[in-house]
Residue, then its C-alpha position, 0 to 999 in steps of 0.5 A: m539473513a533473517a527468514e523474514a527478510q527473504q520473503a516477498e513483499y506484499p502491497y496493502c492499502v490502509k484506509i484510516e478513518v477518524s471520528t470527524g469523518h476524515t479518511a486517508d488511504v495510505p499505500i504500504a508494504f509489509l513483508t509478512r502477515q505478522q508485520v500487518e498484525k503488529f501494525v494493526q495491534s500495536d503500532f497503529r494504537r500507539l500512533m493514535e495515542e500519540a496524536g490524541v485521537k480516539g475512535a479511529r478505525i483502520h481497514v487493511e486490504r491487499a492492494n491490486t498489483a499491476d499486470y506486468d504484461k499489461v504495463l509493458g504493452e502500455i509502455a510499448a504503445c506509448l513509445r510507438t505513438a511517440s516514434t510516429k510523431v517524430a517521423 
């Protein structure tokens, strides 16, 4: 197995803004920092060229991940509420 495939996956939020002012927020995951760099430096430019878009900007930032304990607490509270309604 390649070393890259063994690394953890990191969530990112990619914000794309075109010259007309339209924006799009796209959640995306990359395995490595090198994949982020490749996306920004080559794949995004290629996609812009294919779409015939000029002057688009991209902003990539690490996305906040959910706090697992908080998620479990919210699920437990929801289930407790549901079980009191049944009784």
